[in-house]
Every structure is written in structure tokens, then in C-alpha cells.
N, C-alpha and C positions, 0 to 999 in steps of 0.2 A: 733412218730407212728412206731410200729414194723412192719417189713416186713419179711415174711418167705423166707429163702434162699433155694437154691437147695441142692442136695446131695453133690455137690462139697464142700460146706461149711463144712459139717461134715467130709469129707475126710481131708481137710486142718487143721481143728481144732484138729482132732484125731492125726495127725502127729506132732503137735507142741510139743516142749520141750524147756528146758532152753537154748539149744545150737542152735536150728534151727527153722525157721518159714518160710513158703512159702510166701514170700513177694517179691516185685520188686521195683526198684528205677529208676525213669525217671529223668534224669538231662538235663536241657535246658541251654545251654550257650548263653546268650544274647549279643548284640553288645554294651553293656554299663554296668557299675557297678549298681547292683540292689539297688533300694531304698526300704529299709525294711518297712518304713511307708506306702508307696503307695502299696506295696505288701500286707500288712496287711489289708488295706482298700479294696483292690480288693477281698481278701478272704471274708471279712465281707459282701461285696456287692453281692457275688455270692453263698455263702454257702447254703442259703435256696433253691436255684434252683436245687441243687444236693444232696438231702438227702440219695440217694442210695450209694453215694461215700464218702461224708463227714459224716461218721457215725461211730458207734461203734458196736461191736458184743454183742449179748444178747443170753442167753440160758435159757430154761425153764425145763430142765430135759429130754426132748424128742426131741427137735429140736434146730436149730441154726437160729437166726434172725439178722437183721440189724436194727439199730435205728438212725435216723438222728441227727446230732449234732446241737445245737443252736449256738455254737461259736467254733472257732478253732484258737489258737494262733500259728503264725509261729515261727520257731526257727532257730538259726544259726547252720550251719553245723559243728559239732565237730568231726565227724567220718571220713568223706571223702569217705566212702564206705557204701554199704547197711548194715543196722543194727539198725536203730533208732527205728523201731517197734519191740517189744518183745512179747512173748506169753502172758505176763501179761497185757500190755497196749492196746491190741486189744479190750479189754472189756471196755476201757475208750475212745479210738479212734483208728480206724482201718486204718487210713491214717495220714500222716504228710506232711506239707508244710515247706520246709527248704530253706535257702538261704546262699550263700557265694560268695563274690566278684561279678562276672558276672553271677552266676548260680541261677536258680530257680529249685527246686528239689521237686518231689513228691514221697513219699514212700507209698505203699498200700499193704494191706493184700489180698492175692489172693482169699479168700472166697467171698470178697465183689464184685470185678469186675475184668475184664481182661484188656488188654492194650487198647482195643477200648473204653471202658467206661472211663478209666483214661485219655486218650488223648482228649476225648470229653470234659471232665471237664477242662483239662489243656488249651485247645483252648479258652474256655470262660474266664478262669482266666487270661490268658496272654492278651487276647483282652481287658479286663477291666483294667488290670494293665497299658497297653500301652495307653489306653484312658485317664486314670488319669495322666499319665506321660506327655502326649502331650497336655493337656488342663489344665484349671484352676481347674477342678474337681468340679465346682459348679453344673454342670448339673447332676441330679440324674437319673440313668438308672435302670429301674425295669426289672429284668430277670424273674419275674414270679415264678410259681411253676412247679414242675416236672409233665409232662403229664403221665397219667396212662400207656401209652405204654412203658415208660422207666422202669416200674416195672415188665414188663412181664417176666415170667419164661418160656423161650423158650422150655426147655426140657419137660415141661408139655403141653404147647400150641400145639406143633407139634408132640406129641406122639400118632400117629394114625395108625401105622403099627405094626402088630403082629410078623413079621419075624425078626430074628437077622441079623446083617450085615455079609457078607461073610468074611471068613478068607483069607487075601491077601497072606500071606506067613507063612510057618511053621518055628518056631524058636526052634531048638533042643538044641543048646549049646550057650546061650546068653553070649555076652562079657560084662564084668563089670569092671569099673575102681576100683582101690583100695578103700576100705571103707574110709569114711571121718574121719580124726583125729580131734576130737573136741578141742584138746589142741592147735591146730594150726589154726589160722584164715584163711579162704579161700582168695586167691588172686584175684584181678580183673585187667585185662589188656585190654586196648582198642587199637585196630589196626585202624589207619586212612588210608584207602586205596585210591589210585588214581582211581576215578570212571570211567574215560574214558578208562584206561587200563583194568579194570575189564570188562567193556562192550565189548571192542575189543576181549578179551579172550573168553567171552561168545559167541560172534558172530562167532569166528573162530571154536568153538566147537558146534555151532548150538544149544545153550541152553539159558535159562533165567539166570538172576543173582541169583535167588533163587536156581536153580539147580546147578549152579557153586559153590555157597557157601556150599551146602550140599556135593558136590564132594570134596571140599577142606577139610571139616571136616572129611569125611571118609578117605581121603588120609592120614591125620595126624594120625588118630587112627590106620590105617593099618600099620604104621611105628612102633607101639608099639609091642614088642615081644609077650606080653600076648594076643594079638588079633588073633594070628595065630590059624586057625582052628575054630574060633568062629563066630557066627552070630552077627553082629553089628547092633543094632536097634536104630534109632534116632526118637525122637518125634517131629513132625512138627505141630504147631498150625494152625488150619483152622478157620477163622472167619465165624461162621454160619450165621451171619446176611446178608452176601453177597448172600447166597443161599435162605434165607427164608424171606427177606425184613423185618426183625425185627428191631424195634427201641429200643430194650431193652439195658439198660446200665449194666445189670447184667452179671455175668460170663457166656458167651454163646459161647464157643469155643469147638472144637473137636480136639483131638490130633491124627493126622495120624501117623502111625508107618511105617517107611521105613527101610527095612532090607536088608543089603548087606553082602556078605560073600567073604573074600579074598581067592578065590579058584584058581586064576591064578596069578603067580608072574608077576609084571609089568603090571597089568590090565590097559588098556587105559582109559583116562578120558571119551572118547566117550562111552565106554561100561558102565562105571559107570553112566553117565548121562542118558543113554538110560533106564537102569533099575530103576533109581530114578524116571524118568518121568513116566514109566509104573505104578509103585506102587502109585505114587501121583495121576495119572489119575484115577486109580481104586477107590481110596478113596475120591477123591475130586469131586464127582458127586452127584447130589441131591438125587437120589434114595438110594445110599449107606448111605449118611449122614442122610436121613430121618429115615432109619432103626436104625442107631446109636442113634439118638435122642430118638426114641421110646423105645429103650432098656433102656436108662437112665431114661426115664419117667416112664416106667413100674416098675423099681426098686424103684423109689421115691414114687410111689403110692401103693406099695405092702403092704399087710397086716402086714408083719413083720416090715417094716419101720414105720408104724403107731403106733404099740403097743410097740416096743422095746425101752427101756430107752436109753438115749444118751450114757451112759457109756458102754452099750453093743454094740452099733453101733461102738463106738471108738475101742473096743477090736477087733471086726471083721475087721475093717480097718487095724489095726496093724498086725493082723494075715495074712491078704492079702499081706502086705509088706514083712513079713518074708518069705512067700512062693513065692515071686517074681511075684506077680500079674502083675506088669508092668515091662517088660523085656528091656525097652529102657534105654540106658546109659546116654543120654544127650538130652536136648531140644534145638532145633535150631529154634529160633523165628525171623522172618523177618518182620519188621514193614513197609518196603517199603519206598517210598518217603515221607519224613516228610512234605513237602509243601502241600500234599493232606490231611494230618490228622491234621495239624495246620494252616488252611488257614487264620486265623485272625492274626497270629503272625509270620509266617515263615520269612517274610522280615526282621525282627529284631533278627533272631536267627542265631548264628554262626554254631552250631552243636548240635546234640542230642546223649546222651549216655544212654543206658538202662542196668541195672544190674539185673540179675535173681538170686534168691537164689539157693544155691547148691541143687541138687536132694537128695532124701533120700538115705543115706549111700554112696553118691558119691559127690565129690566136683566140679562137672563139669556142665556147661551150657553155652549158648551163645545167644546173641541177635544182630540183624543187623538193621541198619537204614541208609538211604541215604539222603543227603541234599547238594545241590549245586554240587561241584566238588568232593565230598568225599563220601565213604561208611565207616561207623563206625561199627566195630564188637567188642563188649565187651565180653571177655571170663571170666567166673568164673572157677577157676582152683585151684590146690592144693598148690603149692609152687613155688618159683622163678625158680629153675632148674627143670622145668616141661617138660617131654618127649612129651606130647601132644602139648604144646605151641611151643616147639622147632620144631615139625613137621609142624606147621602152618608157622613158619619162613622159613623153607626149601621149602615148597610148593610155597610161594610167591616169593622167590628168583628164584626158578627153572622156574617160569612162568613170570618172569620179571615184577612183580607188585611193583610199588613204594609204600612205606608205612612208617609211623612213629608209634611209640608205646607210650602209656601213661599208666604208672602203678599207680593205685589208692592207 
């Protein structure tokens, strides 16, 4: 059964090419070596419950749809990094389940779902896998079918306000990293930080871990000479379900844009945190987000979007990229405490890494997750001797944060 996706699906499919696709990779390190046979059985037992995620992309010349898969074969990890899904095979399957040693990995195309939807499925999958591992497997468990609420298109459902959201800050000279060199594969580096030390540093600066992580990223970018005199904009995903009590597993997030300018040499962390908090507060309230949702919904339901063929929509999206419609240089996505998003499996998990695809024309992104005594931050960046990543190293050492790195 086909399900019509939102305008985000058109944006992501328009941006696809042979070198890049907006996908993400969630890697779960278990406390044992993964049994492929039991993992395949767990996939078989749960796939019918999540047709919005275990699906493929479908086009009809005017719009983009998802269609649930009847079966999905798991595969061994041959790459070690994000990249198993290509722009060609999203029309065969838009997600993969991969395994290697102690890891269970999900790769998904961002048109289909965001991190919330992916982790909802992963929690069920890992719960079933552990049930099979810890029992004889004779007992059949029926996960049923997906409720209609999970198919909800939140951008349409909550599009009830005519006003547009207010502009939080004016960006006159946006900073951008060097354009991505497609001949060189992007690098992925995970920092495993001491969570207690990070919490103590956040407490001493009277801020949250999320605000501290954003300040760390800004500090590293400000060390790059080309950022001088520029507005540095970071994109911060906001899970809209938390504001609107939606059970949708579709892509239902809003990207808040946080803009800082290095206008004072040696600007204190407290000053940075104060401005980050101010901008996040302005954008992370229900009234503002309701207007943003309505803006997306009006676009999706507009006369042009109904009559324009898909190839024309794709051209408009690409023109928007050329003229820098999105001025942010990096996404900073914080998953929070994994024990809350994987309640059925976290006791058997050692750590979680998430890789985000490089942004359009830029090889940078990062994602955070905490579990137990550690905070994991995986950076997507350009190459080994990277000025941005060197800045992260310097910031951690200056603030006495213990860490280890894992280069994928």
C-alpha cells in the first residue's frame, strides 16, 4: 500500500545524486556477538508492523510515496561507514539492516523517517531479537499492524495558522565550509567523552549538555580563519511530537537555526551559551513551531505543488540550494539518553553511534548520544588533518574533558 509523503521527501529526492544521499546510520554495539540468524528472524517477525520505515520509495510523476516491504534481508557490514543506501536502491528499499561482530546497524533514507521513527522501530527489533536470543523462540509474538496514527502527516494535520514564523536573527554573511570534494570520501570520527566531566562543565557554566555541545562546535568553527567576520548558523533538530503529542513515525522535525557571530575575540563560553539559549527558546515554543508547521503545510497543499510535475519541483529545490536557501553550515543533532529511546534493549547495549550524511556542498555534520558513563559524538568531516576536528580536540583538552576517538 502506497502512502503519500510530505514535501521533505521531494526535497531529499531532488538532492540525490551518485555521490550523495541524505541518509543516516544508527550503529548499536551490543554486549555480545550478534547472531545473524536470530537477527533475520527478528526482522521477519517485526517488518509488517512498520511499513512506514521498512519500505521503498515510489514516484508517480507528481509526488513521492512510500510502500511497505514484504521482506527484508539483513546484510553483513562491508563498508564500516554510512553509504550502503544509494540513490538507486531507495526505490528498491529505503532502509537496510546490517550486522558486524557485536553491532546491529540501521541505515535509512531521510525522506522516510527521522531519528524518532527509526529508534521506535529499532527498539522493537532489538526487543524481539533479545527475546529470541534469551528463549527457545518457540513462542510466536504478534506485533500487529501499524495504527493509523503512525501514518499521520503532522505538517498537514497541524497547519491551522496563517501567519509565518518570526525571523529570529538576520544572516548577512553566512559562513560555509569548503565545498565537498566528491573524489574524497568523507571521514567519520566518534569522540567518546566522559559524561560526568561534561555534566560538571555544564553545571559550572549553568547550561544544559545540549547547549554545551553547541558551544563546543561553535568554538571549534571560530578557530577556523575563514569564519572571521561571518555569521555561523547551526541547524538543531526539534522533535515536533514533543510539542503536538503526535504518534507519527514519519519525518516530523523542525530545524531550528542558531546564529552566532565571532564579534569579540576570546568571547566567553557563558556569553555563547546565553545567546544559544535565547535563540533556542524563541524557536522551541509551541506558538512559533505551530506557525512553522503551518508554513510547511500551506506549501504542501498549494495549487502549484498539486499541479507541478515532479521534475519541475526537483528543479526548484536545486535552484533553492544554488541560492543558499539554507544558510546553516552544519546540523548538530542530540539524541539524548539512549536508555529512554531504547527502553526494551538498553541494558544489553554498550554504546550507540549515529552517522549523518554530509550536508549539500559541505562535508560536515554531527550527532550526539549518551549512554551510561559516556557521551558519544560522531562527526562527519572532510579529511584526517581537519581544522574543525582539531578545534574539537583543543576545546576538550582546554576544558579537561577525558576522551577517546574512534575513526570509522
